[in-house]
Backbone as XML, in Angstrom:
<?xml version="1.0"?>
<chain id="A" units="angstrom">
  <residue number="1" name="MET">
    <atom name="N" x="0.780" y="16.820" z="-18.178"/>
    <atom name="CA" x="0.021" y="16.399" z="-16.987"/>
    <atom name="C" x="-0.470" y="15.166" z="-16.643"/>
  </residue>
  <residue number="2" name="ARG">
    <atom name="N" x="0.443" y="14.615" z="-16.236"/>
    <atom name="CA" x="-0.393" y="12.898" z="-16.259"/>
    <atom name="C" x="-1.599" y="13.105" z="-15.316"/>
  </residue>
  <residue number="3" name="LYS">
    <atom name="N" x="-2.897" y="12.254" z="-16.027"/>
    <atom name="CA" x="-4.387" y="12.016" z="-15.753"/>
    <atom name="C" x="-3.961" y="11.499" z="-14.092"/>
  </residue>
  <residue number="4" name="LYS">
    <atom name="N" x="-4.571" y="11.652" z="-13.240"/>
    <atom name="CA" x="-4.729" y="11.099" z="-11.827"/>
    <atom name="C" x="-5.902" y="10.160" z="-12.154"/>
  </residue>
  <residue number="5" name="ILE">
    <atom name="N" x="-5.172" y="9.025" z="-11.060"/>
    <atom name="CA" x="-6.638" y="8.258" z="-10.969"/>
    <atom name="C" x="-6.489" y="7.406" z="-9.534"/>
  </residue>
  <residue number="6" name="ARG">
    <atom name="N" x="-7.407" y="7.136" z="-9.216"/>
    <atom name="CA" x="-8.048" y="6.250" z="-7.589"/>
    <atom name="C" x="-7.043" y="5.503" z="-7.668"/>
  </residue>
  <residue number="7" name="ARG">
    <atom name="N" x="-6.349" y="5.315" z="-6.322"/>
    <atom name="CA" x="-5.674" y="3.911" z="-5.833"/>
    <atom name="C" x="-5.911" y="3.644" z="-4.419"/>
  </residue>
  <residue number="8" name="LEU">
    <atom name="N" x="-5.592" y="2.881" z="-3.993"/>
    <atom name="CA" x="-5.559" y="2.227" z="-2.541"/>
    <atom name="C" x="-4.581" y="2.536" z="-1.809"/>
  </residue>
  <residue number="9" name="ILE">
    <atom name="N" x="-4.225" y="3.403" z="-1.201"/>
    <atom name="CA" x="-2.706" y="3.464" z="-0.920"/>
    <atom name="C" x="-2.375" y="2.924" z="0.692"/>
  </residue>
  <residue number="10" name="VAL">
    <atom name="N" x="-1.603" y="2.294" z="1.181"/>
    <atom name="CA" x="-1.654" y="1.719" z="2.210"/>
    <atom name="C" x="-0.032" y="1.859" z="2.473"/>
  </residue>
  <residue number="11" name="ALA">
    <atom name="N" x="-0.016" y="2.781" z="3.822"/>
    <atom name="CA" x="1.381" y="3.287" z="4.646"/>
    <atom name="C" x="1.423" y="2.539" z="5.781"/>
  </residue>
  <residue number="12" name="PHE">
    <atom name="N" x="2.627" y="2.457" z="5.877"/>
    <atom name="CA" x="3.353" y="1.530" z="6.905"/>
    <atom name="C" x="4.261" y="2.266" z="8.024"/>
  </residue>
  <residue number="13" name="PHE">
    <atom name="N" x="4.506" y="1.428" z="9.219"/>
    <atom name="CA" x="4.988" y="2.002" z="9.830"/>
    <atom name="C" x="6.814" y="2.203" z="9.935"/>
  </residue>
  <residue number="14" name="SER">
    <atom name="N" x="7.468" y="1.281" z="9.101"/>
    <atom name="CA" x="8.583" y="1.339" z="9.006"/>
    <atom name="C" x="9.136" y="0.951" z="7.537"/>
  </residue>
  <residue number="15" name="THR">
    <atom name="N" x="10.069" y="1.219" z="6.615"/>
    <atom name="CA" x="10.571" y="0.308" z="5.741"/>
    <atom name="C" x="10.856" y="-0.888" z="5.346"/>
  </residue>
  <residue number="16" name="HIS">
    <atom name="N" x="11.092" y="-1.519" z="6.222"/>
    <atom name="CA" x="11.151" y="-3.011" z="6.863"/>
    <atom name="C" x="9.774" y="-3.336" z="6.263"/>
  </residue>
  <residue number="17" name="ASP">
    <atom name="N" x="8.595" y="-2.829" z="6.762"/>
    <atom name="CA" x="7.141" y="-3.553" z="6.750"/>
    <atom name="C" x="6.927" y="-3.173" z="5.263"/>
  </residue>
  <residue number="18" name="ALA">
    <atom name="N" x="7.247" y="-2.062" z="4.863"/>
    <atom name="CA" x="7.254" y="-1.792" z="3.431"/>
    <atom name="C" x="7.624" y="-3.038" z="2.298"/>
  </residue>
  <residue number="19" name="MET">
    <atom name="N" x="8.829" y="-3.020" z="2.654"/>
    <atom name="CA" x="9.194" y="-4.399" z="1.608"/>
    <atom name="C" x="9.259" y="-5.643" z="2.051"/>
  </residue>
  <residue number="20" name="ALA">
    <atom name="N" x="8.790" y="-5.675" z="2.955"/>
    <atom name="CA" x="7.993" y="-7.295" z="3.608"/>
    <atom name="C" x="7.012" y="-7.161" z="2.806"/>
  </residue>
  <residue number="21" name="PHE">
    <atom name="N" x="6.024" y="-6.440" z="3.085"/>
    <atom name="CA" x="4.633" y="-6.654" z="2.342"/>
    <atom name="C" x="4.490" y="-6.224" z="0.794"/>
  </residue>
  <residue number="22" name="GLU">
    <atom name="N" x="5.726" y="-6.032" z="-0.454"/>
    <atom name="CA" x="5.988" y="-5.639" z="-1.505"/>
    <atom name="C" x="6.550" y="-7.320" z="-1.854"/>
  </residue>
  <residue number="23" name="ASP">
    <atom name="N" x="7.202" y="-7.865" z="-1.016"/>
    <atom name="CA" x="7.731" y="-9.125" z="-1.215"/>
    <atom name="C" x="6.510" y="-9.894" z="-1.260"/>
  </residue>
  <residue number="24" name="TYR">
    <atom name="N" x="5.822" y="-10.101" z="0.209"/>
    <atom name="CA" x="4.620" y="-11.256" z="0.234"/>
    <atom name="C" x="3.823" y="-10.987" z="-0.959"/>
  </residue>
  <residue number="25" name="CYS">
    <atom name="N" x="3.276" y="-9.403" z="-1.402"/>
    <atom name="CA" x="2.501" y="-9.521" z="-2.690"/>
    <atom name="C" x="3.204" y="-10.186" z="-4.092"/>
  </residue>
  <residue number="26" name="GLN">
    <atom name="N" x="4.338" y="-9.906" z="-4.445"/>
    <atom name="CA" x="4.871" y="-10.408" z="-5.647"/>
    <atom name="C" x="4.728" y="-11.643" z="-5.406"/>
  </residue>
  <residue number="27" name="ASN">
    <atom name="N" x="4.698" y="-12.594" z="-4.044"/>
    <atom name="CA" x="5.333" y="-13.658" z="-4.148"/>
    <atom name="C" x="3.828" y="-14.685" z="-4.412"/>
  </residue>
  <residue number="28" name="ASN">
    <atom name="N" x="2.796" y="-13.774" z="-4.036"/>
    <atom name="CA" x="1.493" y="-14.084" z="-4.203"/>
    <atom name="C" x="0.491" y="-13.440" z="-5.255"/>
  </residue>
  <residue number="29" name="GLY">
    <atom name="N" x="1.062" y="-12.884" z="-6.640"/>
    <atom name="CA" x="0.375" y="-12.499" z="-7.499"/>
    <atom name="C" x="-0.384" y="-11.153" z="-7.001"/>
  </residue>
  <residue number="30" name="VAL">
    <atom name="N" x="-0.137" y="-10.631" z="-6.397"/>
    <atom name="CA" x="-0.699" y="-9.584" z="-6.118"/>
    <atom name="C" x="-0.809" y="-8.067" z="-6.565"/>
  </residue>
  <residue number="31" name="GLU">
    <atom name="N" x="-1.697" y="-7.346" z="-7.500"/>
    <atom name="CA" x="-1.189" y="-6.417" z="-8.379"/>
    <atom name="C" x="-1.002" y="-5.376" z="-7.255"/>
  </residue>
  <residue number="32" name="GLY">
    <atom name="N" x="-0.524" y="-4.173" z="-7.888"/>
    <atom name="CA" x="0.267" y="-3.340" z="-7.031"/>
    <atom name="C" x="1.751" y="-2.881" z="-6.947"/>
  </residue>
  <residue number="33" name="ARG">
    <atom name="N" x="2.239" y="-1.942" z="-6.657"/>
    <atom name="CA" x="3.883" y="-1.432" z="-6.260"/>
    <atom name="C" x="3.858" y="-0.826" z="-5.090"/>
  </residue>
  <residue number="34" name="LEU">
    <atom name="N" x="5.488" y="-0.573" z="-4.928"/>
    <atom name="CA" x="5.450" y="0.071" z="-4.042"/>
    <atom name="C" x="5.824" y="1.763" z="-4.557"/>
  </residue>
  <residue number="35" name="ILE">
    <atom name="N" x="5.611" y="2.741" z="-4.005"/>
    <atom name="CA" x="5.449" y="4.311" z="-4.412"/>
    <atom name="C" x="6.126" y="5.300" z="-3.159"/>
  </residue>
  <residue number="36" name="PRO">
    <atom name="N" x="6.848" y="6.413" z="-3.763"/>
    <atom name="CA" x="7.104" y="7.435" z="-2.630"/>
    <atom name="C" x="5.667" y="7.692" z="-1.837"/>
  </residue>
  <residue number="37" name="LEU">
    <atom name="N" x="5.907" y="7.675" z="-0.468"/>
    <atom name="CA" x="4.291" y="8.143" z="0.057"/>
    <atom name="C" x="4.187" y="9.762" z="-0.446"/>
  </residue>
  <residue number="38" name="PRO">
    <atom name="N" x="2.565" y="9.410" z="-0.856"/>
    <atom name="CA" x="1.952" y="10.794" z="-0.785"/>
    <atom name="C" x="1.997" y="11.574" z="-0.138"/>
  </residue>
  <residue number="39" name="LYS">
    <atom name="N" x="2.042" y="12.986" z="-0.569"/>
    <atom name="CA" x="2.192" y="14.345" z="0.332"/>
    <atom name="C" x="0.813" y="13.995" z="1.662"/>
  </residue>
  <residue number="40" name="GLU">
    <atom name="N" x="-0.347" y="13.741" z="0.791"/>
    <atom name="CA" x="-1.597" y="13.820" z="1.657"/>
    <atom name="C" x="-1.701" y="12.623" z="3.015"/>
  </residue>
  <residue number="41" name="ILE">
    <atom name="N" x="-0.460" y="11.898" z="2.973"/>
    <atom name="CA" x="-0.659" y="10.840" z="4.160"/>
    <atom name="C" x="0.771" y="11.557" z="5.268"/>
  </residue>
  <residue number="42" name="SER">
    <atom name="N" x="0.829" y="11.250" z="6.258"/>
    <atom name="CA" x="2.048" y="11.492" z="7.195"/>
    <atom name="C" x="2.116" y="9.479" z="7.897"/>
  </residue>
  <residue number="43" name="ALA">
    <atom name="N" x="3.093" y="9.433" z="7.409"/>
    <atom name="CA" x="3.257" y="7.852" z="8.125"/>
    <atom name="C" x="4.935" y="7.897" z="8.679"/>
  </residue>
  <residue number="44" name="GLY">
    <atom name="N" x="5.372" y="6.831" z="9.355"/>
    <atom name="CA" x="6.782" y="6.732" z="9.726"/>
    <atom name="C" x="7.594" y="5.863" z="8.525"/>
  </residue>
  <residue number="45" name="CYS">
    <atom name="N" x="7.383" y="5.791" z="7.372"/>
    <atom name="CA" x="7.902" y="5.259" z="6.428"/>
    <atom name="C" x="7.443" y="6.242" z="5.006"/>
  </residue>
  <residue number="46" name="GLY">
    <atom name="N" x="8.588" y="6.157" z="4.295"/>
    <atom name="CA" x="8.547" y="7.226" z="3.428"/>
    <atom name="C" x="7.611" y="6.305" z="1.981"/>
  </residue>
  <residue number="47" name="LEU">
    <atom name="N" x="7.102" y="5.409" z="1.919"/>
    <atom name="CA" x="7.079" y="4.159" z="0.720"/>
    <atom name="C" x="5.698" y="4.017" z="1.323"/>
  </residue>
  <residue number="48" name="ALA">
    <atom name="N" x="5.135" y="3.318" z="0.372"/>
    <atom name="CA" x="3.697" y="3.027" z="0.334"/>
    <atom name="C" x="3.120" y="1.786" z="-0.683"/>
  </residue>
  <residue number="49" name="TRP">
    <atom name="N" x="2.355" y="0.982" z="-0.484"/>
    <atom name="CA" x="2.169" y="0.350" z="-1.360"/>
    <atom name="C" x="0.560" y="0.775" z="-2.350"/>
  </residue>
  <residue number="50" name="SER">
    <atom name="N" x="0.830" y="0.591" z="-3.447"/>
    <atom name="CA" x="-0.273" y="1.509" z="-4.041"/>
    <atom name="C" x="-1.004" y="0.193" z="-4.708"/>
  </residue>
  <residue number="51" name="ALA">
    <atom name="N" x="-2.521" y="0.027" z="-5.026"/>
    <atom name="CA" x="-3.271" y="-0.827" z="-5.645"/>
    <atom name="C" x="-4.513" y="-0.219" z="-6.355"/>
  </residue>
  <residue number="52" name="PRO">
    <atom name="N" x="-5.165" y="-1.404" z="-7.139"/>
    <atom name="CA" x="-6.386" y="-1.215" z="-7.409"/>
    <atom name="C" x="-6.914" y="-0.481" z="-6.344"/>
  </residue>
  <residue number="53" name="PRO">
    <atom name="N" x="-8.240" y="0.337" z="-6.401"/>
    <atom name="CA" x="-9.361" y="0.674" z="-5.230"/>
    <atom name="C" x="-10.474" y="-0.376" z="-5.241"/>
  </residue>
  <residue number="54" name="ASP">
    <atom name="N" x="-10.327" y="-1.182" z="-5.943"/>
    <atom name="CA" x="-11.940" y="-1.971" z="-6.171"/>
    <atom name="C" x="-11.768" y="-3.600" z="-5.210"/>
  </residue>
  <residue number="55" name="ASP">
    <atom name="N" x="-10.584" y="-3.610" z="-4.341"/>
    <atom name="CA" x="-10.393" y="-4.813" z="-3.267"/>
    <atom name="C" x="-9.983" y="-4.735" z="-2.394"/>
  </residue>
  <residue number="56" name="GLU">
    <atom name="N" x="-10.483" y="-3.295" z="-1.600"/>
    <atom name="CA" x="-9.598" y="-3.170" z="0.134"/>
    <atom name="C" x="-9.841" y="-4.091" z="0.874"/>
  </residue>
  <residue number="57" name="GLU">
    <atom name="N" x="-10.819" y="-4.875" z="1.042"/>
    <atom name="CA" x="-11.397" y="-5.815" z="2.112"/>
    <atom name="C" x="-10.225" y="-7.061" z="1.567"/>
  </residue>
  <residue number="58" name="GLY">
    <atom name="N" x="-9.818" y="-7.462" z="0.460"/>
    <atom name="CA" x="-8.902" y="-8.257" z="0.439"/>
    <atom name="C" x="-7.680" y="-7.744" z="0.338"/>
  </residue>
  <residue number="59" name="LEU">
    <atom name="N" x="-7.298" y="-6.634" z="0.280"/>
    <atom name="CA" x="-6.022" y="-6.061" z="0.633"/>
    <atom name="C" x="-5.819" y="-6.141" z="2.099"/>
  </residue>
  <residue number="60" name="ARG">
    <atom name="N" x="-6.890" y="-6.024" z="2.829"/>
    <atom name="CA" x="-6.841" y="-5.507" z="4.316"/>
    <atom name="C" x="-6.714" y="-7.425" z="4.816"/>
  </residue>
  <residue number="61" name="GLU">
    <atom name="N" x="-7.321" y="-8.244" z="4.267"/>
    <atom name="CA" x="-6.793" y="-9.933" z="4.303"/>
    <atom name="C" x="-5.598" y="-10.269" z="4.215"/>
  </residue>
  <residue number="62" name="LEU">
    <atom name="N" x="-4.745" y="-9.870" z="3.174"/>
    <atom name="CA" x="-3.991" y="-10.000" z="2.782"/>
    <atom name="C" x="-2.407" y="-9.183" z="3.709"/>
  </residue>
  <residue number="63" name="LEU">
    <atom name="N" x="-3.143" y="-8.153" z="4.396"/>
    <atom name="CA" x="-2.617" y="-7.944" z="5.555"/>
    <atom name="C" x="-2.381" y="-8.624" z="6.959"/>
  </residue>
  <residue number="64" name="ARG">
    <atom name="N" x="-3.459" y="-9.000" z="6.677"/>
    <atom name="CA" x="-3.690" y="-9.824" z="8.156"/>
    <atom name="C" x="-2.871" y="-11.106" z="7.888"/>
  </residue>
  <residue number="65" name="SER">
    <atom name="N" x="-3.211" y="-11.776" z="6.437"/>
    <atom name="CA" x="-2.054" y="-12.774" z="6.716"/>
    <atom name="C" x="-0.612" y="-12.830" z="6.661"/>
  </residue>
  <residue number="66" name="SER">
    <atom name="N" x="-0.144" y="-11.634" z="5.962"/>
    <atom name="CA" x="1.410" y="-11.380" z="6.189"/>
    <atom name="C" x="1.933" y="-11.078" z="7.413"/>
  </residue>
  <residue number="67" name="GLY">
    <atom name="N" x="0.748" y="-10.611" z="8.314"/>
    <atom name="CA" x="1.620" y="-10.478" z="9.897"/>
    <atom name="C" x="1.442" y="-9.150" z="10.147"/>
  </residue>
  <residue number="68" name="ILE">
    <atom name="N" x="1.813" y="-8.279" z="8.546"/>
    <atom name="CA" x="2.489" y="-6.652" z="8.798"/>
    <atom name="C" x="1.426" y="-6.104" z="8.825"/>
  </residue>
  <residue number="69" name="LYS">
    <atom name="N" x="1.830" y="-4.910" z="9.685"/>
    <atom name="CA" x="0.557" y="-3.891" z="9.970"/>
    <atom name="C" x="0.968" y="-2.793" z="9.255"/>
  </residue>
  <residue number="70" name="ALA">
    <atom name="N" x="-0.355" y="-2.446" z="8.724"/>
    <atom name="CA" x="-0.482" y="-0.818" z="8.122"/>
    <atom name="C" x="-1.058" y="0.004" z="8.841"/>
  </residue>
  <residue number="71" name="GLN">
    <atom name="N" x="-0.278" y="1.270" z="9.077"/>
    <atom name="CA" x="-0.469" y="2.719" z="9.646"/>
    <atom name="C" x="-1.848" y="2.833" z="9.248"/>
  </residue>
  <residue number="72" name="HIS">
    <atom name="N" x="-1.631" y="3.818" z="7.467"/>
    <atom name="CA" x="-2.849" y="4.032" z="7.293"/>
    <atom name="C" x="-3.399" y="3.162" z="5.909"/>
  </residue>
  <residue number="73" name="ILE">
    <atom name="N" x="-4.359" y="3.073" z="5.777"/>
    <atom name="CA" x="-5.413" y="2.837" z="4.360"/>
    <atom name="C" x="-6.085" y="3.850" z="4.073"/>
  </residue>
  <residue number="74" name="ARG">
    <atom name="N" x="-6.127" y="4.175" z="3.139"/>
    <atom name="CA" x="-6.727" y="5.484" z="2.061"/>
    <atom name="C" x="-6.828" y="5.083" z="0.435"/>
  </residue>
  <residue number="75" name="GLU">
    <atom name="N" x="-8.089" y="5.716" z="0.355"/>
    <atom name="CA" x="-8.179" y="5.808" z="-1.229"/>
    <atom name="C" x="-7.952" y="7.217" z="-1.941"/>
  </residue>
  <residue number="76" name="LEU">
    <atom name="N" x="-6.826" y="6.938" z="-2.448"/>
    <atom name="CA" x="-6.842" y="8.865" z="-3.042"/>
    <atom name="C" x="-6.272" y="8.725" z="-4.477"/>
  </residue>
  <residue number="77" name="GLU">
    <atom name="N" x="-6.738" y="9.884" z="-4.925"/>
    <atom name="CA" x="-6.248" y="10.342" z="-6.616"/>
    <atom name="C" x="-4.659" y="10.522" z="-6.693"/>
  </residue>
  <residue number="78" name="ILE">
    <atom name="N" x="-4.192" y="9.658" z="-7.248"/>
    <atom name="CA" x="-2.648" y="10.166" z="-7.562"/>
    <atom name="C" x="-2.199" y="9.913" z="-8.966"/>
  </residue>
</chain>
């Protein structure tokens, strides 16, 4: 069994938003990746961005600068 680790999870309203945020992060060298939406979160999209939990404010700033709205931002063990 895999060991669970803490991650910052960003859920989106749509798949389009999730994929646009992935592109934005990749183009700006931001660590993280798209994952299937964890069952602990309910959102309009089945994808979520998973990032290290140590820079939530930086991630919120990325969302603001990208113009993409997050439905939820939560820290989870996944």
